[in-house]
N, C-alpha and C positions, 0 to 999 in steps of 0.2 A: 479851722483850728479848734481843738477841743480844750476849753479853758479848765475844766476839772482835771484832765490829765496833765495840763501844763502846771497847775498848782501842785499836783502830786509830784511831778518831776522836780520842781523847785524845792519842795520840802525834802525829797529824797537826796537831792544834791547837797543842801545845807547840812542835813543830818550826817551824810557820808563824809563831808569835809571836816565837820566837827569831830566825828569819830576817828578819822585818820589822824587829826592833830592830837587828840588826847591819847591815842594809842602810841603814836610816835614819841610823845613826851614821856609816857609811862615806860616805854622800852628804854629810852635814854636814861631816865632816872634809875631804872632797874639795873642797867649795865654800870652805872656810876657807883652804885652802892654794893659792895661785896657781900655784906651780911644778908642782903635780900636773896642773893643767889643760894645761900646755904639754908636760910630759914623758910623761904617760900619758893621752891623751885617750880611749882605748877603755875604760878602767876605769869611767868614768861610765856608759857604756852597759851594762856588766856589772852595776853596782850597781842601776841602774833596772830592768833585766830581772829580776834576782834579787828585787827588791822586788815587782814585778808578779806573779811566779810564787809568791811567798810569800803574797800576798793571795789568789790562787786556791787555794792549799793550805788556807788558813783557811776559805774559803768551801766547799771540798770537805769539810772536816772537819764543818762544819755539816750538810751533806747526809748525811754518814756517820752523824752523831748521829741524824738523823731516821730513816734506814733501820735503824739499830740498834734503835731503839725500836719499829719496825713489824715487822721480820723475826724470826720465832721462832728459838730456838737450834737449831742443826743437831746432830742426834744420830746418830752412826754406828750405834748399836744399833737405833734405829728404822728406819733404812734397811735394815740387814741383816735385820731382822725382816720387813719388807715383801718383801724379796727371797726370804727363806726360804719365806714363805707362798705367793708366786707360783711358786716352784720346786716346792713340794709340790703345788700345784694342777695344775701342768703334768704332774707325774709321775702323778697320780691320774686324769688325763683320758684 
């Protein structure tokens, strides 16, 4: 399990849920106040767009959770070890 991807997935999930909640509250308040519909008509489009993008963020976090469980941890030591052995093999050839 890749812990860096898992942390990223958790942050994405929390941010997505918070954004969904704030967008839903904003849409509800926008619909409750008739003067907002007349004075600021573009705010509704912004709130709906934000809600849709937040839903995509939550779905993306699920995909990130899946990949975090499948991808092994990245180790810089393992990579440098492979590089060193390849470099030594090239020198000895």
